[in-house]
C-alpha positions in Angstrom: 243.6 96.5 171.4 243.2 94.6 168.1 243.5 91.4 170.1 240.7 92.3 172.5 237.9 89.8 172.8 234.3 90.3 173.9 235.3 88.4 177.1 237.9 91.0 177.8 235.2 93.7 177.7 233.2 91.8 180.2 236.1 91.4 182.6 236.9 95.1 182.3 233.3 96.0 183.0 233.1 93.9 186.1 236.4 95.1 187.5 235.6 98.8 187.0 232.2 98.5 188.5 233.9 97.1 191.7 236.2 100.1 191.6 233.2 102.5 191.3 231.4 101.2 194.3 234.6 101.0 196.3 234.9 104.7 196.0 231.6 105.1 197.8 232.5 102.5 200.4 235.7 104.5 201.2 233.8 107.8 201.4 231.1 106.3 203.7 233.5 104.8 206.2 235.7 107.9 206.1 232.8 109.7 207.8 232.6 107.3 210.8 234.8 109.4 213.1 232.4 112.3 212.5 229.6 110.4 214.3 231.1 111.1 217.8 234.0 113.1 219.2 236.1 110.0 220.1 235.0 106.7 218.6 236.4 103.6 220.2 239.7 102.4 219.0 238.2 99.2 217.6 235.8 101.2 215.4 238.6 103.5 214.2 240.7 100.5 213.4 237.9 98.9 211.3 237.3 102.2 209.5 241.0 102.6 208.6 241.2 99.0 207.5 238.1 99.1 205.4 239.0 102.5 203.8 242.4 101.1 202.9 240.8 97.9 201.4 238.4 100.1 199.4 241.1 102.3 198.0 243.1 99.2 197.1 240.1 97.8 195.2 239.7 101.1 193.4 243.2 101.0 192.0 243.1 97.3 191.1 239.7 97.6 189.5 240.6 100.6 187.4 243.6 98.8 186.1 241.6 95.6 185.6 243.8 93.6 187.9 241.3 92.2 190.3 241.6 88.5 191.1 241.0 85.8 193.7 243.6 87.3 196.1 241.6 90.5 196.3 238.4 88.5 197.1 240.2 86.7 199.9 241.5 90.0 201.3 237.9 91.4 201.3 236.6 88.3 203.0 239.2 88.5 205.7 238.3 92.1 206.4 234.6 91.3 206.6 235.1 88.2 208.9 237.3 90.2 211.3 235.6 93.6 211.2 232.1 92.4 212.2 233.2 90.8 215.6 235.5 93.8 216.3 232.6 96.2 215.9 230.4 94.2 218.3 233.2 93.9 220.9 234.0 97.7 220.6 230.3 98.6 220.9 230.2 100.0 217.4 226.5 99.8 217.0 226.2 103.3 218.4 228.7 104.7 215.9 228.0 102.7 212.7 224.5 102.5 211.1 223.2 99.4 209.5 224.0 100.6 206.0 227.7 100.9 206.9 227.8 97.5 208.4 226.4 96.0 205.2 229.2 97.7 203.3 231.7 95.6 205.1 230.1 92.4 203.6 229.3 93.7 200.1 232.9 93.8 198.7 233.5 90.3 200.0 230.5 88.7 198.3 230.9 90.8 195.2 234.5 89.7 194.7 233.8 86.1 195.7 231.1 85.6 193.1 233.1 87.5 190.5 236.7 86.3 190.9 236.7 83.0 192.8 235.9 79.5 191.4 232.2 78.7 191.8 232.4 76.4 194.8 235.0 78.6 196.6 233.0 81.7 195.8 229.8 80.2 197.3 231.7 79.2 200.4 233.3 82.7 200.8 229.8 84.3 200.4 228.3 82.1 203.1 231.2 82.9 205.4 230.9 86.6 204.9 227.1 86.6 205.3 227.4 84.4 208.4 229.9 86.8 210.0 227.4 89.7 209.6 224.4 87.7 210.6 226.1 86.0 213.5 227.4 89.3 215.1 224.2 91.3 214.3 221.8 88.7 215.7 222.7 89.1 219.4 223.2 92.9 219.1 220.1 93.9 217.1 217.7 90.9 217.4 216.7 88.3 214.9 214.3 90.5 212.9 216.8 93.4 212.5 219.6 91.0 211.7 217.6 89.2 209.0 216.5 92.5 207.6 220.1 93.9 207.6 221.5 91.0 205.7 219.4 91.6 202.5 221.7 94.1 200.7 224.8 91.8 200.8 222.5 88.8 200.1 220.9 90.4 197.1 224.4 91.5 196.0 225.6 87.9 196.2 222.6 86.6 194.2 223.1 89.3 191.6 226.9 88.7 191.4 226.4 84.9 191.2 224.1 85.4 188.2 225.7 88.5 186.7 229.3 87.2 186.5 228.6 83.9 184.7 225.9 85.5 182.5 228.2 88.3 181.3 231.1 86.0 180.8 229.0 83.4 179.0 227.5 86.3 176.9 231.0 87.5 176.1 232.2 84.0 175.1 229.0 83.5 173.1 229.7 86.8 171.3 233.2 85.7 170.5 231.9 82.4 169.2 229.3 84.2 167.1 231.9 86.5 165.7 234.2 83.6 164.8 231.3 81.9 163.0 230.4 85.2 161.3 234.0 85.7 160.2 234.1 82.2 158.9 230.8 82.8 157.0 232.1 86.0 155.5 235.3 84.3 154.5 233.4 81.5 152.8 231.3 84.1 151.0 234.5 85.9 149.9 235.9 82.5 148.9 232.9 81.8 146.7 233.0 85.3 145.2 236.8 84.9 144.6 236.2 81.6 142.8 233.8 83.3 140.5 236.1 86.2 139.9 239.1 83.9 139.4 237.0 81.9 136.9 236.2 85.0 134.9 239.8 86.2 135.0 240.9 82.8 133.8 238.3 82.7 131.0 239.5 86.1 129.9 243.1 85.0 129.9 242.3 81.8 127.9 240.3 83.8 125.3 242.6 86.9 125.1 246.0 85.3 125.1 246.0 81.5 124.8 243.2 81.0 122.3 244.4 83.9 120.1 248.0 82.6 120.1 246.9 79.1 119.2 244.7 80.5 116.4 247.6 82.5 115.0 249.9 79.4 115.1 247.2 77.3 113.4 246.6 79.7 110.5 248.9 79.7 107.6 250.2 82.9 106.1 250.8 84.9 109.3 254.3 86.3 109.8 256.5 84.1 111.9 257.6 87.0 114.2 254.0 87.9 114.9 253.2 84.2 115.7 256.1 84.0 118.1 255.2 87.2 119.7 251.7 85.9 120.3 253.1 82.6 121.7 255.4 84.6 124.1 252.5 86.7 125.3 250.3 83.7 125.9 253.1 81.8 127.8 253.7 85.0 129.9 249.9 85.2 130.7 249.8 81.6 131.9 252.9 82.2 134.0 251.4 85.4 135.4 248.2 83.5 136.3 250.3 81.0 138.2 251.9 83.8 140.3 250.0 85.0 143.4 248.5 88.4 142.6 250.0 91.3 144.6 247.4 93.3 146.4 247.3 97.1 146.6 249.7 99.6 145.1 249.5 102.0 142.1 250.6 101.7 138.5 251.3 104.3 135.8 248.5 103.5 133.3 249.9 106.0 130.7 253.2 104.1 130.5 251.3 100.8 129.9 249.1 102.4 127.2 252.2 103.7 125.4 253.7 100.2 125.5 250.6 98.6 123.8 251.6 96.7 120.6 249.6 98.0 117.6 248.0 95.5 115.2 250.3 94.4 112.4 249.6 96.1 109.1 247.4 98.8 110.6 248.4 102.3 111.1 248.3 103.2 114.8 248.6 106.3 116.9 248.8 106.4 120.7 248.2 109.5 122.7 249.0 108.9 126.4 251.0 111.8 127.8 252.3 112.3 131.3 251.6 110.0 134.3 248.3 108.4 135.2 248.7 106.6 138.5 245.8 104.3 139.2 245.3 101.2 141.4 247.3 98.2 140.0 244.2 96.1 139.6 242.5 98.9 137.6 245.5 99.2 135.4 245.6 95.4 134.8 241.9 95.2 133.9 242.1 98.3 131.6 245.1 97.1 129.7 243.6 93.7 129.3 240.4 95.2 127.9 242.4 97.5 125.6 244.4 94.6 124.2 241.2 92.7 123.4 239.9 95.8 121.6 243.1 96.0 119.5 242.9 92.3 118.8 239.3 92.7 117.6 240.6 95.5 115.3 243.2 93.1 113.8 240.9 90.1 113.4 237.5 91.6 112.5 237.5 95.3 111.7 239.2 95.4 108.3 240.5 98.8 109.4 243.3 100.9 107.9 244.0 103.0 111.1 243.4 102.7 114.8 243.8 105.5 117.4 244.4 104.9 121.2 243.7 107.9 123.4 244.0 108.2 127.1 242.3 111.2 128.7 242.6 112.1 132.4 240.2 114.9 133.2 241.8 117.8 135.1 241.4 117.4 138.9 240.1 113.9 138.5 241.6 110.6 139.7 239.7 108.7 136.9 240.4 108.4 133.2 238.8 107.5 129.8 240.7 105.2 127.4 239.3 105.0 123.9 240.3 102.7 121.0 238.9 103.9 117.7 239.2 102.3 114.3 238.0 103.3 110.8 237.0 99.7 109.9 233.7 98.1 108.7 231.8 98.6 111.9 228.7 96.6 112.9 225.2 97.0 114.4 225.8 97.0 118.2 222.3 95.7 118.8 223.2 92.5 117.0 226.3 91.9 119.2 225.8 88.5 120.6 225.4 88.0 124.3 227.8 85.1 124.1 230.6 87.2 122.6 233.4 86.2 124.8 235.8 89.0 123.8 233.3 91.8 124.4 231.4 90.4 127.4 234.2 88.8 129.4 237.4 90.5 128.2 236.2 94.1 128.1 232.9 94.7 130.0 233.3 92.5 133.0 237.0 93.3 133.4 236.1 97.0 133.8 233.0 96.3 135.9 235.0 94.2 138.3 237.2 97.2 139.2 234.4 99.7 139.4 234.6 101.0 135.8 232.6 100.4 132.6 233.2 99.6 129.0 231.1 101.1 126.2 231.1 100.1 122.5 229.9 102.4 119.8 229.8 101.3 116.2 228.1 102.1 112.9 228.3 99.9 109.8 230.8 101.4 107.4 232.0 104.1 109.9 234.2 102.2 112.3 234.1 101.3 116.0 235.0 103.0 119.3 235.6 101.1 122.5 235.4 103.5 125.5 236.9 102.3 128.8 236.0 104.5 131.7 237.1 104.4 135.4 235.5 105.0 137.8 232.0 104.5 136.2 229.9 107.7 136.0 227.3 108.0 138.8 224.6 108.2 136.1 225.6 104.7 134.9 224.4 103.4 138.3 221.4 105.6 138.6 219.2 103.3 136.5 219.8 100.3 138.7 219.2 102.4 141.9 216.1 104.0 140.5 214.7 100.7 139.4 214.7 99.3 142.9 211.6 97.5 144.0 209.0 100.2 144.9 207.6 98.0 147.6 211.1 97.7 149.2 211.4 101.5 149.1 208.0 101.9 150.7 208.7 99.5 153.6 209.4 101.6 156.6 212.9 101.2 158.0 213.0 99.8 161.5 213.8 102.2 164.4 217.6 102.3 164.7 219.1 100.9 167.8 221.0 103.5 169.9 224.7 103.4 169.4 225.4 102.7 173.1 223.0 99.8 173.2 224.3 98.4 169.9 227.8 98.4 171.2 226.8 96.7 174.4 224.9 94.1 172.5 228.0 93.6 170.4 230.1 93.2 173.6 227.9 90.9 175.7 225.1 89.7 173.5 221.6 90.4 174.7 222.0 93.2 177.2 218.8 92.3 179.0 220.2 89.2 180.6 222.9 90.8 182.8 220.5 93.7 183.5 217.9 91.3 184.8 220.5 89.7 187.0 221.3 93.1 188.5 217.8 94.6 188.9 215.4 91.8 189.6 216.9 90.5 192.9 216.8 94.1 194.3 213.3 94.6 193.1 212.1 91.5 194.9 213.9 92.1 198.1 212.9 95.7 198.2 209.3 94.7 197.8 209.6 92.7 201.1 211.3 95.6 202.9 208.5 97.9 201.6 205.8 95.7 203.1 207.5 95.3 206.4 208.1 99.0 207.0 205.0 100.4 205.5 202.1 98.2 206.5 201.7 99.9 209.9 202.5 103.4 208.8 199.4 105.6 208.9 198.6 106.8 205.4 201.4 104.8 203.9 199.4 102.4 201.7 199.9 104.6 198.7 203.7 104.0 199.0 203.1 100.3 198.3 201.1 101.2 195.2 203.8 103.5 194.1 206.5 100.8 194.5 204.4 98.3 192.6 204.0 100.7 189.7 207.8 101.5 189.9 208.6 97.8 189.7 206.3 97.3 186.7 207.9 100.3 184.9 211.4 99.0 185.6 210.6 95.5 184.2 208.9 97.0 181.2 211.9 99.2 180.4 214.2 96.3 181.0 212.4 94.3 178.3 212.9 97.2 175.9 216.5 97.6 176.7 217.9 95.5 173.8 216.3 97.6 171.1 216.6 100.9 173.0 214.5 102.9 175.5 213.1 106.2 174.3 214.0 109.5 176.0 210.4 110.3 176.9 209.8 107.0 178.6 213.1 107.2 180.5 212.5 110.8 181.7 208.9 110.1 182.7 210.1 107.0 184.7 212.8 109.1 186.5 210.3 111.8 187.4 207.8 109.2 188.8 210.5 107.5 190.8 212.1 110.6 192.3 208.7 112.2 193.1 207.6 109.1 195.0 210.9 108.7 196.9 210.8 112.3 198.1 207.1 112.3 198.7 207.5 109.3 201.0 208.7 111.6 203.8 205.2 113.0 204.0 204.4 109.8 206.0 207.9 108.5 206.9 210.2 110.1 209.6 213.5 111.6 208.5 215.1 109.7 211.3 214.5 106.6 209.3 217.5 107.5 207.2 219.5 105.6 209.8 217.7 102.3 209.0 215.4 100.8 206.4 212.4 102.9 207.3 213.6 105.2 204.5 213.4 102.4 202.0 211.9 104.5 199.1 215.3 106.4 198.8 216.9 103.1 197.8 213.9 101.7 195.9 214.8 103.8 192.9 218.2 102.1 192.5 217.2 99.3 190.0 215.5 101.8 187.7 218.4 104.3 187.8 220.9 101.5 187.4 219.1 100.2 184.3 218.9 103.7 182.7 222.5 104.7 183.4 223.6 101.5 181.6 221.5 101.7 178.4 220.7 105.5 178.2 222.9 108.5 178.3 224.3 108.7 181.8 223.2 112.3 182.4 219.5 111.3 182.7 220.0 108.9 185.6 222.7 111.1 187.2 220.3 114.1 187.1 217.5 112.0 188.7 219.8 110.8 191.4 221.1 114.4 192.0 217.6 115.7 192.3 216.7 113.0 194.8 219.8 113.5 196.9 219.4 117.3 196.9 215.8 116.9 198.0 216.8 114.6 200.9 219.5 117.1 201.9 217.1 120.0 201.9 214.6 117.9 203.9 217.2 117.0 206.5 218.5 120.6 206.8 215.0 122.0 207.0 213.5 119.3 209.3 214.0 118.3 212.9 217.5 117.2 213.8 218.3 113.5 213.4 221.6 113.6 215.2 223.2 116.0 217.8 225.8 117.3 215.4 226.1 118.1 211.8 228.8 115.5 211.4 226.6 112.9 213.1 223.7 113.9 210.7 226.0 113.4 207.7 227.3 110.1 209.0 223.7 108.8 209.5 222.3 110.1 206.1 225.2 109.3 203.9 224.6 105.5 203.8 221.0 106.0 202.8 222.0 108.5 200.1 224.7 106.0 198.9 222.1 103.3 198.1 221.1 104.7 194.7 224.6 106.1 194.1 226.1 102.6 194.5 223.8 101.2 191.8 224.2 104.2 189.5 228.0 104.4 189.7 228.3 100.6 189.3 226.0 100.6 186.3 227.7 103.5 184.8 231.1 101.8 185.0 229.7 98.6 183.5 227.8 100.5 180.8 230.6 102.7 179.7 233.3 100.1 179.8 231.4 97.4 178.0 230.2 100.0 175.4 233.7 101.2 174.9 235.1 97.7 174.6 232.2 96.8 172.3 233.3 99.6 169.9 236.9 98.5 170.1 236.1 94.8 169.6 233.7 95.7 166.7 236.6 97.4 164.9 239.0 94.7 165.9 236.8 91.9 164.6 235.9 93.8 161.5 239.6 94.2 160.7 240.1 90.5 161.5 237.2 89.5 159.3 238.5 91.7 156.5 241.9 90.1 156.8 240.4 86.6 156.8 238.2 87.4 153.8 241.2 88.9 151.9 243.2 85.8 152.6 240.3 83.6 151.5 240.0 85.6 148.3 243.7 85.1 147.5 243.6 81.4 148.5 240.5 80.7 146.4 241.8 82.5 143.4 245.2 80.8 143.5 243.6 77.3 144.2 241.3 77.6 141.2 244.1 78.8 138.9 246.5 76.1 140.1 244.0 73.3 139.5 243.0 74.4 136.0 246.5 75.4 135.0 247.9 72.1 136.1 245.9 70.3 133.4 246.1 72.8 130.6 249.7 73.9 131.3 251.0 70.3 130.8 250.0 70.4 127.2 249.8 74.0 126.1 252.6 75.8 127.9 255.5 73.6 126.5 254.0 74.0 123.1 253.8 77.8 123.4 257.3 78.0 124.8 258.7 75.8 121.9 256.9 78.0 119.3 258.0 81.3 120.9 261.7 80.2 121.1 261.8 78.7 117.6 262.1 75.0 118.6 258.8 74.5 116.7 258.1 76.2 113.4 254.6 77.6 112.8 255.2 76.8 109.2 255.2 73.1 110.0 251.8 71.6 109.1 252.0 69.2 112.1 252.6 72.2 114.4 249.6 73.9 112.9 247.4 70.8 113.4 248.6 70.6 117.0 247.7 74.2 117.5 244.3 73.7 116.1 243.6 70.8 118.5 244.9 72.7 121.5 242.8 75.7 120.4 239.7 73.5 120.4 240.6 72.4 124.0 241.0 76.0 125.1 237.6 77.0 123.6 236.0 73.9 125.2 237.4 75.1 128.5 236.0 78.6 127.9 232.5 77.3 127.2 232.4 74.6 129.9 235.0 75.6 132.5 236.4 73.1 134.9 234.4 70.2 133.3 237.1 68.5 131.1 239.8 66.5 132.7 242.8 65.0 130.8 241.0 61.8 129.7 238.0 63.8 128.5 240.2 66.1 126.5 242.0 63.2 125.0 238.7 61.7 123.9 237.7 65.0 122.3 241.0 65.4 120.5 240.9 61.8 119.2 237.4 62.3 117.9 238.3 65.6 116.1 241.4 64.0 114.7 239.2 61.2 113.3 237.0 63.8 111.6 234.2 64.3 114.1 232.8 67.8 114.2 232.5 68.8 117.9 230.5 71.8 118.9 230.2 72.9 122.6 228.1 75.9 123.4 227.0 77.5 126.7 225.0 80.5 127.7 226.5 81.0 131.2 229.9 82.2 132.6 230.0 80.5 136.0 231.4 77.0 136.3 228.9 74.2 135.7 228.5 71.1 137.8 231.2 69.1 136.0 230.1 65.5 136.7 227.0 65.4 134.5 228.6 67.1 131.5 231.8 65.1 131.7 229.7 61.9 132.0 227.7 62.7 128.8 230.8 63.5 126.8 232.9 60.6 127.8 230.0 58.1 127.4 229.1 59.4 124.0 232.7 59.4 122.7 233.9 56.3 124.5 231.2 53.9 123.2 230.7 52.7 119.6 232.3 54.1 116.5 233.5 57.7 116.2 230.5 59.8 115.4 230.3 62.3 112.5 229.1 65.1 114.6 228.6 65.9 118.3 226.8 68.9 119.7 226.6 69.7 123.5 224.5 72.7 124.6 224.3 73.9 128.1 221.8 76.4 129.6 222.0 77.5 133.2 219.4 79.2 135.4 219.5 80.2 139.0 219.1 76.7 140.4 219.3 74.3 137.4 221.5 73.3 134.5 220.0 71.9 131.4 222.2 69.9 129.1 221.3 68.7 125.5 223.6 66.3 123.7 223.1 65.4 120.0 225.2 62.7 118.4 225.0 62.0 114.6 224.4 59.4 113.3 222.3 57.3 115.8 223.8 54.2 117.4 221.9 51.7 119.5 224.9 50.7 121.6 225.8 54.4 122.3 222.2 55.1 123.3 222.1 52.2 125.7 225.3 53.3 127.4 223.9 56.8 127.7 220.6 55.5 129.3 222.7 53.5 131.8 224.9 56.5 132.6 222.0 58.9 133.3 219.8 56.3 135.1 218.4 57.9 138.3 218.7 61.4 136.9 216.1 63.7 135.4 217.0 62.8 131.9 215.6 61.5 128.6 217.5 59.5 126.0 216.1 58.9 122.5 217.7 57.0 119.6 217.0 56.9 115.9 218.9 56.1 112.7 219.7 59.8 112.2 220.8 60.7 115.7 221.0 59.9 119.4 220.0 62.7 121.7 219.9 63.3 125.4 218.1 65.9 127.5 219.2 66.1 131.2 218.5 68.5 134.0 220.4 68.8 137.3 219.6 71.1 140.2 222.4 73.2 141.5 220.7 74.7 144.6 
């Protein structure tokens, strides 16, 4: 069912509603032989043919196989059966309700399963067959009155089918749009995540390796090991990340390389199976902690300890040294190693990193997964009190929510079902009640019933409360049964007993959007009341079988609507639940694919530039083709290190020409400083424009400082170039013309302040 669409749910609902009413059609016509000892052969033939057709429609409808051929079969039965009944004198054996039943399947199937033009023609033909044969036999007034049930069915079907199908198609379109929006949101989140992963890799592996190569006095083996690790990290970043699976974290901890020249102990016994992405993040954070020990701690010993609490799926990994320590409150927010390589790595997989240090007493880095509940309590407890105080909206009932999911606004098809019957029944009520002594109250009752039905219909999308539903049912059933205080029981054979069927729109509405037991109970009470009145009142037919044959069509009027509505409601709600799950799975799959695609696309783009220069250099150093003792190799490493640090501070901004300009300036003695207070990629065009214009115009400056500050919707850039240069200032003014920017020039310096909106 994962390929099920909302349109499929609509088709199933329509088909099974036809199956439900066909059961009642078959039951009604199966009682025709009971109306007399020996009905004419023509009447019997019509009964057999119609019962067979009804049973055929039941099977086809339940299996959701109804199509145009079934509509043509029902049309043929209707067109032939009406003349046969007239010729056989069937008016004495078949009441008006049963004659209407011959036409209803034809118009219902024609509007639902034939093309629009063919469906309209089939409806007109079926209605004409009933009207043309009833007119001479019953008179114009009775014929016109008798045509209203199939006519109202045709109107409802003509509206209901297209409305439901269009609603299903609309729901499918909306779901596709929603899935695309979710995928785009996932793509954007993946770009941010990939950016942060990439920044961590540049800092932890590549920058550290280039720094080791560029510094004299470091052992060659250690330099080559750092180069191999950095090259492997770049290669890993180029490889699509495998999703899912578990990894033994304990084995990875035991394989950690201790800092050179520092005594190390590693305690990681047994097996600690954790999700692979958690293991990758944790080991990356641990390596950064060990790297900080080697570079900054001035420690003699370091201890790595992995603890897995008994009965827990989580762990705590601590890295403790006995070095110089520091004041944690003075840890800079811009510290790349701590903020990006440790804290955010752990946060990204649901864990946390905590750093404890005291000057002179060493440092402990504590990596925990999953994060303690208490760590999240602060953020949860600090939620906006106004938001907590806002009253949550009344939840939509599950059944209605599923139906809305399947066909959009459930009120549209409900209106197509209920309103035509309400209007036509109003006319029938006036015709049969205006001359009834004491019957005026029935018209008031029906007017109130119609208003209640429409009011509940308007509430259907958000849910109808149980009190309102039960009160409406009680009002409807009481009025229908009370009508026999002024109407004769013999009217069950014709439309004089109209109040029995007048409750149909209300019960149909409620059985669709409310639990079915409420409408079924109301219908059962009404039907039981009618049966008791018939059994206790004067005979309406010579035999019990004749009485049943006369009363059953009237009793079937509300049952037809209730059973048809129940089939639509249950089927569409069930398909709504299935399609919700199917589309949720599909959206998750699309989002997952978008995440992987975005991550790989960002890595490919940035690695394509950096990899051309850095990866061959690292490979040559790792394999011994370049010697880290060669001053030229160290100079190259320093320049490449600058490029990596530039990429960390202003990610995605520098292309190959911009990096070449920066390298040339640094080689010529220019001191270049680039600093940024944000992690997310900046709009590259402005920053690249400032750098290339400043370095590509005039003599090489002595010093260049680019500072970037980002807020929620703006990026502020400040560029200072020493000393000042009139030609450089003019080029910068021309470059930023039209932007929100200021350029000033003096003998000491040229400076630019620019702002660009990002939202």
